[in-house]
DRENNU-476018 format. One record per residue: residue in three letters; x, y, z of N, C-alpha, C, O, CB in turn; residue number from 1. Coordinates in Angstrom, 1 decimal, decimal comma. Glycine has a CB too. Layout:
+------+--------+--------+--------+--------+--------+--------+--------+--------+--------+--------+--------+--------+--------+--------+--------+-----+
| type |    n_X |    n_Y |    n_Z |   ca_X |   ca_Y |   ca_Z |    c_X |    c_Y |    c_Z |    o_X |    o_Y |    o_Z |   cb_X |   cb_Y |   cb_Z | seq |
+------+--------+--------+--------+--------+--------+--------+--------+--------+--------+--------+--------+--------+--------+--------+--------+-----+
|  Ala |      X |      Y |      Z |      X |      Y |      Z |      X |      Y |      Z |      X |      Y |      Z |      X |      Y |      Z | NUM |
...
+------+--------+--------+--------+--------+--------+--------+--------+--------+--------+--------+--------+--------+--------+--------+--------+-----+
This chain:
+------+--------+--------+--------+--------+--------+--------+--------+--------+--------+--------+--------+--------+--------+--------+--------+-----+
| type |    n_X |    n_Y |    n_Z |   ca_X |   ca_Y |   ca_Z |    c_X |    c_Y |    c_Z |    o_X |    o_Y |    o_Z |   cb_X |   cb_Y |   cb_Z | seq |
+------+--------+--------+--------+--------+--------+--------+--------+--------+--------+--------+--------+--------+--------+--------+--------+-----+
|  Met |   -6,3 |    5,2 |   -8,6 |   -7,6 |    4,9 |   -8,0 |   -8,4 |    6,1 |   -8,2 |   -8,0 |    7,2 |   -7,8 |   -7,5 |    4,4 |   -6,6 |   1 |
|  Ser |   -9,6 |    6,0 |   -8,7 |  -10,4 |    7,2 |   -8,9 |  -11,2 |    7,5 |   -7,6 |  -11,3 |    6,6 |   -6,7 |  -11,5 |    6,9 |  -10,0 |   2 |
|  Pro |  -11,6 |    8,8 |   -7,5 |  -12,4 |    9,1 |   -6,3 |  -13,6 |    8,3 |   -6,1 |  -14,1 |    8,0 |   -5,0 |  -12,8 |   10,6 |   -6,3 |   3 |
|  Glu |  -14,2 |    7,9 |   -7,2 |  -15,4 |    7,0 |   -7,2 |  -15,1 |    5,7 |   -6,6 |  -15,9 |    5,2 |   -5,7 |  -16,1 |    6,9 |   -8,6 |   4 |
|  Glu |  -14,0 |    5,1 |   -7,0 |  -13,6 |    3,8 |   -6,5 |  -13,2 |    3,9 |   -5,0 |  -13,5 |    3,0 |   -4,2 |  -12,5 |    3,2 |   -7,3 |   5 |
|  Ala |  -12,5 |    5,0 |   -4,7 |  -12,1 |    5,2 |   -3,3 |  -13,3 |    5,4 |   -2,4 |  -13,2 |    4,9 |   -1,3 |  -11,2 |    6,5 |   -3,3 |   6 |
|  Ala |  -14,3 |    6,0 |   -2,9 |  -15,5 |    6,2 |   -2,1 |  -16,2 |    4,8 |   -1,7 |  -16,8 |    4,7 |   -0,6 |  -16,6 |    7,0 |   -2,8 |   7 |
|  Leu |  -16,0 |    3,8 |   -2,5 |  -16,5 |    2,5 |   -2,2 |  -15,9 |    1,9 |   -1,0 |  -16,5 |    1,1 |   -0,3 |  -16,4 |    1,6 |   -3,4 |   8 |
|  His |  -14,6 |    2,3 |   -0,7 |  -13,9 |    1,8 |    0,4 |  -13,7 |    2,9 |    1,5 |  -12,9 |    2,7 |    2,4 |  -12,5 |    1,3 |   -0,1 |   9 |
|  Asn |  -14,4 |    4,0 |    1,4 |  -14,3 |    5,1 |    2,3 |  -12,9 |    5,6 |    2,4 |  -12,4 |    5,9 |    3,5 |  -14,8 |    4,7 |    3,7 |  10 |
|  Leu |  -12,2 |    5,8 |    1,3 |  -10,8 |    6,3 |    1,3 |  -10,8 |    7,7 |    0,9 |  -11,6 |    8,2 |    0,1 |  -10,0 |    5,4 |    0,3 |  11 |
|  Pro |   -9,9 |    8,5 |    1,5 |   -9,8 |   10,0 |    1,2 |   -9,0 |   10,4 |    0,0 |   -7,9 |   10,9 |    0,1 |   -9,2 |   10,6 |    2,4 |  12 |
|  Ile |   -9,6 |   10,1 |   -1,2 |   -9,0 |   10,5 |   -2,4 |   -9,9 |   11,5 |   -3,1 |  -11,1 |   11,3 |   -3,3 |   -8,7 |    9,3 |   -3,4 |  13 |
|  Asn |   -9,3 |   12,7 |   -3,5 |  -10,1 |   13,7 |   -4,1 |   -9,9 |   13,7 |   -5,6 |   -9,0 |   13,2 |   -6,1 |   -9,7 |   15,1 |   -3,5 |  14 |
|  Ala |  -10,9 |   14,3 |   -6,3 |  -10,8 |   14,5 |   -7,7 |   -9,5 |   15,2 |   -8,1 |   -9,2 |   16,2 |   -7,5 |  -12,1 |   15,2 |   -8,3 |  15 |
|  Gly |   -8,9 |   14,7 |   -9,2 |   -7,7 |   15,3 |   -9,7 |   -6,4 |   14,7 |   -9,0 |   -5,3 |   15,0 |   -9,6 |   -7,7 |   16,7 |   -9,5 |  16 |
|  Glu |   -6,5 |   14,0 |   -7,9 |   -5,3 |   13,5 |   -7,3 |   -4,8 |   12,2 |   -8,1 |   -5,6 |   11,4 |   -8,5 |   -5,5 |   13,1 |   -5,8 |  17 |
|  Lys |   -3,5 |   12,1 |   -8,2 |   -2,9 |   10,9 |   -8,9 |   -2,3 |   10,1 |   -7,8 |   -1,2 |   10,3 |   -7,3 |   -1,8 |   11,4 |   -9,9 |  18 |
|  Ile |   -3,0 |    9,0 |   -7,4 |   -2,6 |    8,1 |   -6,4 |   -2,3 |    6,8 |   -6,9 |   -3,0 |    6,2 |   -7,7 |   -3,8 |    8,0 |   -5,3 |  19 |
|  Ile |   -1,1 |    6,3 |   -6,6 |   -0,7 |    5,0 |   -7,0 |   -1,5 |    3,9 |   -6,3 |   -1,6 |    4,0 |   -5,0 |    0,8 |    4,7 |   -6,7 |  20 |
|  Tyr |   -2,1 |    3,0 |   -7,0 |   -3,0 |    2,0 |   -6,4 |   -2,6 |    0,7 |   -7,1 |   -2,5 |    0,6 |   -8,3 |   -4,5 |    2,3 |   -6,6 |  21 |
|  Gly |   -2,5 |   -0,3 |   -6,2 |   -2,3 |   -1,6 |   -6,7 |   -2,9 |   -2,6 |   -5,8 |   -2,8 |   -2,5 |   -4,6 |   -0,8 |   -2,0 |   -6,9 |  22 |
|  Asp |   -3,6 |   -3,6 |   -6,3 |   -4,2 |   -4,6 |   -5,5 |   -3,3 |   -5,8 |   -5,4 |   -3,2 |   -6,6 |   -6,3 |   -5,6 |   -5,0 |   -6,0 |  23 |
|  Ile |   -2,5 |   -5,8 |   -4,3 |   -1,4 |   -6,8 |   -4,2 |   -1,8 |   -7,8 |   -3,2 |   -2,1 |   -7,5 |   -2,0 |   -0,1 |   -6,1 |   -3,9 |  24 |
|  Asn |   -1,8 |   -9,1 |   -3,6 |   -2,0 |  -10,2 |   -2,6 |   -0,9 |  -11,1 |   -2,8 |   -0,9 |  -12,0 |   -3,7 |   -3,5 |  -10,8 |   -2,8 |  25 |
|  Ile |    0,1 |  -11,1 |   -1,9 |    1,2 |  -11,9 |   -1,9 |    1,1 |  -13,0 |   -0,9 |    0,8 |  -12,8 |    0,3 |    2,6 |  -11,1 |   -1,7 |  26 |
|  Ser |    1,2 |  -14,2 |   -1,4 |    1,0 |  -15,4 |   -0,5 |    2,0 |  -15,4 |    0,6 |    3,1 |  -14,9 |    0,5 |    1,0 |  -16,7 |   -1,3 |  27 |
|  Lys |    1,6 |  -16,0 |    1,8 |    2,5 |  -16,2 |    2,9 |    3,8 |  -17,0 |    2,5 |    4,9 |  -16,7 |    3,0 |    1,8 |  -16,8 |    4,1 |  28 |
|  Glu |    3,6 |  -18,0 |    1,7 |    4,8 |  -18,8 |    1,2 |    5,8 |  -17,9 |    0,6 |    7,0 |  -18,1 |    0,8 |    4,3 |  -19,9 |    0,3 |  29 |
|  Ile |    5,4 |  -16,9 |   -0,2 |    6,3 |  -16,0 |   -0,8 |    6,9 |  -15,0 |    0,2 |    8,2 |  -14,8 |    0,2 |    5,7 |  -15,2 |   -2,0 |  30 |
|  Thr |    6,1 |  -14,4 |    1,0 |    6,6 |  -13,4 |    1,9 |    7,5 |  -14,0 |    3,0 |    8,4 |  -13,4 |    3,5 |    5,5 |  -12,6 |    2,6 |  31 |
|  Asp |    7,3 |  -15,3 |    3,3 |    8,2 |  -16,0 |    4,2 |    9,6 |  -16,1 |    3,6 |   10,6 |  -16,1 |    4,4 |    7,7 |  -17,4 |    4,6 |  32 |
|  Lys |    9,7 |  -16,2 |    2,3 |   11,0 |  -16,4 |    1,6 |   11,6 |  -15,1 |    1,2 |   12,9 |  -15,0 |    1,2 |   10,8 |  -17,3 |    0,5 |  33 |
|  Phe |   10,8 |  -14,1 |    0,9 |   11,3 |  -12,9 |    0,3 |   10,8 |  -11,7 |    1,1 |    9,7 |  -11,3 |    0,9 |   11,0 |  -12,8 |   -1,2 |  34 |
|  Ala |   11,6 |  -11,2 |    2,0 |   11,2 |  -10,1 |    2,8 |   11,1 |   -8,8 |    2,0 |   11,9 |   -8,6 |    1,0 |   12,2 |   -9,8 |    4,0 |  35 |
|  Glu |   10,2 |   -7,9 |    2,3 |   10,0 |   -6,6 |    1,7 |    9,7 |   -6,7 |    0,2 |   10,1 |   -5,8 |   -0,6 |   11,2 |   -5,8 |    1,9 |  36 |
|  Ile |    9,0 |   -7,7 |   -0,3 |    8,7 |   -7,8 |   -1,7 |    7,8 |   -6,7 |   -2,1 |    7,8 |   -6,3 |   -3,3 |    8,1 |   -9,2 |   -2,0 |  37 |
|  Gly |    6,9 |   -6,2 |   -1,2 |    6,0 |   -5,1 |   -1,6 |    6,8 |   -3,8 |   -1,9 |    6,5 |   -3,1 |   -2,7 |    5,1 |   -4,8 |   -0,4 |  38 |
|  Lys |    8,0 |   -3,6 |   -1,1 |    8,8 |   -2,5 |   -1,4 |    9,4 |   -2,6 |   -2,8 |    9,6 |   -1,6 |   -3,5 |    9,9 |   -2,4 |   -0,3 |  39 |
|  Val |    9,8 |   -3,8 |   -3,2 |   10,4 |   -4,0 |   -4,5 |    9,3 |   -3,6 |   -5,6 |    9,7 |   -2,9 |   -6,6 |   10,8 |   -5,5 |   -4,7 |  40 |
|  Ile |    8,1 |   -4,0 |   -5,4 |    7,0 |   -3,7 |   -6,3 |    6,8 |   -2,1 |   -6,4 |    6,7 |   -1,6 |   -7,5 |    5,7 |   -4,3 |   -5,9 |  41 |
|  Leu |    6,8 |   -1,5 |   -5,2 |    6,6 |    0,0 |   -5,2 |    7,8 |    0,7 |   -5,9 |    7,6 |    1,6 |   -6,6 |    6,4 |    0,5 |   -3,8 |  42 |
|  Asp |    9,0 |    0,3 |   -5,5 |   10,2 |    0,9 |   -6,2 |   10,2 |    0,7 |   -7,7 |   10,5 |    1,6 |   -8,4 |   11,5 |    0,2 |   -5,6 |  43 |
|  Asp |    9,8 |   -0,5 |   -8,2 |    9,7 |   -0,7 |   -9,6 |    8,6 |    0,2 |  -10,2 |    8,8 |    0,7 |  -11,3 |    9,3 |   -2,1 |   -9,9 |  44 |
|  Thr |    7,6 |    0,5 |   -9,5 |    6,5 |    1,4 |  -10,0 |    7,1 |    2,8 |  -10,2 |    6,8 |    3,4 |  -11,2 |    5,3 |    1,4 |   -9,0 |  45 |
|  Tyr |    7,8 |    3,3 |   -9,2 |    8,4 |    4,6 |   -9,3 |    9,4 |    4,7 |  -10,4 |    9,4 |    5,7 |  -11,2 |    9,1 |    5,0 |   -8,0 |  46 |
|  Glu |   10,2 |    3,6 |  -10,6 |   11,2 |    3,6 |  -11,7 |   10,4 |    3,7 |  -13,0 |   10,9 |    4,4 |  -14,0 |   12,1 |    2,4 |  -11,6 |  47 |
|  Phe |    9,4 |    2,9 |  -13,2 |    8,6 |    2,9 |  -14,4 |    8,0 |    4,3 |  -14,7 |    8,1 |    4,8 |  -15,8 |    7,4 |    1,9 |  -14,3 |  48 |
|  Met |    7,5 |    5,0 |  -13,6 |    7,0 |    6,3 |  -13,8 |    8,1 |    7,3 |  -14,2 |    7,8 |    8,2 |  -15,1 |    6,3 |    6,8 |  -12,5 |  49 |
|  Lys |    9,3 |    7,2 |  -13,7 |   10,4 |    8,1 |  -14,0 |   10,8 |    7,9 |  -15,5 |   11,1 |    8,9 |  -16,2 |   11,6 |    7,8 |  -13,2 |  50 |
|  Lys |   10,7 |    6,7 |  -16,0 |   11,1 |    6,4 |  -17,4 |   10,0 |    6,8 |  -18,4 |   10,3 |    7,0 |  -19,6 |   11,5 |    5,0 |  -17,5 |  51 |
|  Asn |    8,8 |    6,9 |  -17,9 |    7,7 |    7,2 |  -18,8 |    7,0 |    8,5 |  -18,3 |    6,0 |    8,5 |  -17,7 |    6,6 |    6,0 |  -18,7 |  52 |
|  Lys |    7,7 |    9,6 |  -18,6 |    7,3 |   10,9 |  -18,1 |    5,9 |   11,3 |  -18,5 |    5,3 |   12,1 |  -17,8 |    8,3 |   11,9 |  -18,7 |  53 |
|  Glu |    5,4 |   10,7 |  -19,6 |    4,0 |   11,1 |  -20,0 |    2,9 |   10,7 |  -19,0 |    1,8 |   11,2 |  -19,0 |    3,7 |   10,4 |  -21,4 |  54 |
|  Ile |    3,3 |    9,7 |  -18,1 |    2,4 |    9,3 |  -17,0 |    2,2 |   10,4 |  -16,0 |    1,2 |   10,6 |  -15,4 |    2,9 |    8,0 |  -16,4 |  55 |
|  Gly |    3,3 |   11,2 |  -15,8 |    3,3 |   12,2 |  -14,8 |    3,7 |   11,7 |  -13,4 |    4,0 |   10,5 |  -13,2 |    1,9 |   12,9 |  -14,7 |  56 |
|  Glu |    3,8 |   12,6 |  -12,5 |    4,2 |   12,2 |  -11,1 |    2,9 |   11,9 |  -10,3 |    1,9 |   12,4 |  -10,5 |    5,0 |   13,3 |  -10,4 |  57 |
|  Ala |    3,1 |   11,0 |   -9,3 |    2,0 |   10,7 |   -8,4 |    2,0 |   11,7 |   -7,3 |    3,0 |   12,2 |   -6,8 |    2,2 |    9,2 |   -7,8 |  58 |
|  Asp |    0,8 |   12,0 |   -6,8 |    0,6 |   12,8 |   -5,7 |    0,8 |   12,1 |   -4,4 |    1,0 |   12,7 |   -3,3 |   -0,8 |   13,5 |   -5,7 |  59 |
|  Gly |    0,7 |   10,8 |   -4,4 |    0,9 |   10,0 |   -3,2 |    0,6 |    8,5 |   -3,4 |    0,2 |    8,1 |   -4,5 |    0,1 |   10,5 |   -2,1 |  60 |
|  Val |    0,8 |    7,8 |   -2,3 |    0,5 |    6,4 |   -2,3 |   -0,4 |    6,2 |   -1,1 |   -0,2 |    6,7 |    0,0 |    1,9 |    5,5 |   -2,1 |  61 |
|  Leu |   -1,4 |    5,4 |   -1,3 |   -2,4 |    5,1 |   -0,2 |   -2,5 |    3,6 |    0,0 |   -2,7 |    2,9 |   -1,0 |   -3,8 |    5,7 |   -0,6 |  62 |
|  Gly |   -2,2 |    3,2 |    1,2 |   -2,4 |    1,8 |    1,5 |   -3,6 |    1,5 |    2,3 |   -3,9 |    2,3 |    3,3 |   -1,1 |    1,3 |    2,2 |  63 |
|  Phe |   -4,3 |    0,5 |    2,0 |   -5,4 |    0,0 |    2,9 |   -5,5 |   -1,5 |    2,8 |   -5,1 |   -2,1 |    1,9 |   -6,7 |    0,7 |    2,5 |  64 |
|  Trp |   -5,9 |   -2,0 |    3,9 |   -6,0 |   -3,5 |    4,1 |   -7,4 |   -3,9 |    4,2 |   -8,2 |   -3,4 |    5,0 |   -5,2 |   -3,9 |    5,3 |  65 |
|  Lys |   -7,8 |   -4,9 |    3,4 |   -9,1 |   -5,4 |    3,4 |   -9,3 |   -6,5 |    4,5 |   -8,3 |   -7,2 |    4,7 |   -9,5 |   -6,0 |    2,0 |  66 |
|  Ala |  -10,4 |   -6,5 |    5,1 |  -10,6 |   -7,5 |    6,2 |  -11,5 |   -8,7 |    5,6 |  -12,6 |   -8,9 |    6,1 |  -11,3 |   -6,9 |    7,4 |  67 |
|  Asp |  -11,0 |   -9,4 |    4,6 |  -11,8 |  -10,4 |    4,0 |  -11,2 |  -11,8 |    4,2 |  -11,6 |  -12,7 |    3,5 |  -11,9 |  -10,1 |    2,5 |  68 |
|  Gly |  -10,4 |  -12,0 |    5,2 |   -9,8 |  -13,3 |    5,5 |   -8,5 |  -13,6 |    4,8 |   -7,9 |  -14,6 |    5,1 |  -10,8 |  -14,3 |    5,1 |  69 |
|  Val |   -8,1 |  -12,7 |    3,9 |   -6,9 |  -13,0 |    3,1 |   -5,6 |  -13,0 |    4,0 |   -4,6 |  -13,6 |    3,7 |   -6,7 |  -11,9 |    2,0 |  70 |
|  Tyr |   -5,7 |  -12,3 |    5,2 |   -4,6 |  -12,2 |    6,1 |   -4,7 |  -13,2 |    7,2 |   -3,9 |  -13,2 |    8,2 |   -4,5 |  -10,8 |    6,7 |  71 |
|  Asn |   -5,6 |  -14,2 |    7,2 |   -5,7 |  -15,2 |    8,2 |   -4,3 |  -15,9 |    8,4 |   -4,0 |  -16,2 |    9,6 |   -6,8 |  -16,2 |    7,9 |  72 |
|  Pro |   -3,6 |  -16,3 |    7,3 |   -2,3 |  -17,0 |    7,5 |   -1,3 |  -16,1 |    8,3 |   -0,3 |  -16,7 |    8,8 |   -1,7 |  -17,4 |    6,2 |  73 |
|  Tyr |   -1,5 |  -14,8 |    8,3 |   -0,6 |  -13,9 |    9,0 |   -1,1 |  -13,5 |   10,4 |   -0,5 |  -12,6 |   11,0 |   -0,4 |  -12,6 |    8,2 |  74 |
|  Gly |   -2,1 |  -14,2 |   10,9 |   -2,6 |  -13,8 |   12,2 |   -3,7 |  -12,8 |   12,1 |   -4,0 |  -12,1 |   13,1 |   -1,6 |  -13,4 |   13,1 |  75 |
|  Gly |   -4,3 |  -12,5 |   11,0 |   -5,3 |  -11,6 |   10,8 |   -4,9 |  -10,2 |   10,3 |   -5,8 |   -9,4 |    9,9 |   -6,0 |  -11,4 |   12,1 |  76 |
|  Gln |   -3,6 |   -9,9 |   10,3 |   -3,2 |   -8,6 |    9,7 |   -2,0 |   -8,9 |    8,8 |   -1,2 |   -9,8 |    9,0 |   -2,8 |   -7,6 |   10,9 |  77 |
|  Ser |   -1,8 |   -8,0 |    7,8 |   -0,7 |   -8,1 |    6,9 |    0,6 |   -7,8 |    7,6 |    0,6 |   -7,2 |    8,7 |   -0,9 |   -7,3 |    5,7 |  78 |
|  Val |    1,7 |   -8,2 |    7,1 |    3,0 |   -7,9 |    7,6 |    3,2 |   -6,4 |    7,7 |    3,7 |   -5,9 |    8,7 |    4,1 |   -8,6 |    6,8 |  79 |
|  Asn |    2,8 |   -5,7 |    6,7 |    2,9 |   -4,2 |    6,6 |    2,0 |   -3,6 |    7,7 |    2,5 |   -2,6 |    8,3 |    2,6 |   -3,7 |    5,2 |  80 |
|  Leu |    0,8 |   -4,0 |    7,8 |   -0,1 |   -3,4 |    8,8 |    0,5 |   -3,7 |   10,2 |    0,4 |   -2,8 |   11,1 |   -1,5 |   -4,0 |    8,7 |  81 |
|  Lys |    1,0 |   -4,8 |   10,5 |    1,6 |   -5,1 |   11,8 |    2,8 |   -4,1 |   12,1 |    2,9 |   -3,6 |   13,2 |    2,1 |   -6,5 |   11,9 |  82 |
|  Ala |    3,6 |   -3,9 |   11,0 |    4,7 |   -3,0 |   11,2 |    4,3 |   -1,5 |   11,4 |    4,8 |   -0,8 |   12,1 |    5,6 |   -3,1 |    9,9 |  83 |
|  Phe |    3,2 |   -1,2 |   10,7 |    2,6 |    0,2 |   10,8 |    2,2 |    0,4 |   12,3 |    2,5 |    1,4 |   12,9 |    1,4 |    0,3 |    9,8 |  84 |
|  Trp |    1,4 |   -0,5 |   12,8 |    0,8 |   -0,4 |   14,2 |    2,0 |   -0,4 |   15,2 |    1,9 |    0,3 |   16,2 |   -0,2 |   -1,5 |   14,5 |  85 |
|  Lys |    3,0 |   -1,2 |   14,9 |    4,2 |   -1,2 |   15,9 |    4,8 |    0,2 |   15,9 |    5,2 |    0,7 |   16,9 |    5,2 |   -2,3 |   15,4 |  86 |
|  Ala |    5,0 |    0,8 |   14,7 |    5,6 |    2,1 |   14,6 |    4,7 |    3,1 |   15,3 |    5,3 |    4,0 |   16,0 |    5,8 |    2,5 |   13,1 |  87 |
|  Val |    3,4 |    3,1 |   15,1 |    2,5 |    4,0 |   15,8 |    2,6 |    3,8 |   17,3 |    2,7 |    4,8 |   18,1 |    1,0 |    3,7 |   15,4 |  88 |
|  Asp |    2,7 |    2,6 |   17,8 |    2,9 |    2,3 |   19,2 |    4,1 |    2,9 |   19,8 |    4,2 |    3,1 |   21,0 |    2,8 |    0,8 |   19,5 |  89 |
|  Thr |    5,2 |    3,1 |   19,0 |    6,4 |    3,6 |   19,5 |    6,4 |    5,2 |   19,5 |    7,4 |    5,8 |   19,9 |    7,6 |    3,1 |   18,6 |  90 |
|  Gly |    5,3 |    5,7 |   19,0 |    5,1 |    7,2 |   19,1 |    5,1 |    7,9 |   17,7 |    5,0 |    9,1 |   17,7 |    6,2 |    7,7 |   19,9 |  91 |
|  Met |    5,3 |    7,2 |   16,6 |    5,3 |    7,8 |   15,3 |    3,8 |    8,2 |   15,0 |    2,9 |    7,6 |   15,4 |    5,8 |    6,8 |   14,2 |  92 |
|  Ser |    3,7 |    9,3 |   14,2 |    2,4 |    9,7 |   13,7 |    2,0 |    8,7 |   12,6 |    2,8 |    7,9 |   12,2 |    2,4 |   11,1 |   13,1 |  93 |
|  Tyr |    0,8 |    8,7 |   12,2 |    0,3 |    7,8 |   11,1 |    1,1 |    8,0 |    9,9 |    1,5 |    7,0 |    9,2 |   -1,2 |    8,0 |   10,8 |  94 |
|  Glu |    1,4 |    9,3 |    9,5 |    2,2 |    9,6 |    8,3 |    3,6 |    9,1 |    8,4 |    4,1 |    8,5 |    7,5 |    2,2 |   11,1 |    8,1 |  95 |
|  Glu |    4,2 |    9,2 |    9,6 |    5,6 |    8,7 |    9,8 |    5,6 |    7,2 |    9,7 |    6,5 |    6,6 |    9,1 |    6,2 |    9,2 |   11,1 |  96 |
|  Ala |    4,7 |    6,6 |   10,3 |    4,6 |    5,1 |   10,3 |    4,4 |    4,6 |    8,9 |    5,0 |    3,5 |    8,6 |    3,5 |    4,6 |   11,3 |  97 |
|  Ala |    3,6 |    5,2 |    8,2 |    3,3 |    4,8 |    6,8 |    4,6 |    4,9 |    6,0 |    4,6 |    4,6 |    4,8 |    2,2 |    5,6 |    6,2 |  98 |
+------+--------+--------+--------+--------+--------+--------+--------+--------+--------+--------+--------+--------+--------+--------+--------+-----+
């Protein structure tokens, strides 16, 4: 994600940072059957980057959740966002929870 695109969403990405970005919308029907499918996608991304050294290493991963109704089937928040807030509620920092 470029800093310009990040600015459209008020995200803290600086020029020169290599941030993994993917717009993933997994239906509730799929996530109900396959737990942690987002982790599989992220793990595959890292494996792809390792095998294709010319891409370089990522400086980080940034997750954000859009509030456009896509999470209505989940009660208004994604499964990951619910897990994030639950971890924060137990005392983890935002970084640890992420």
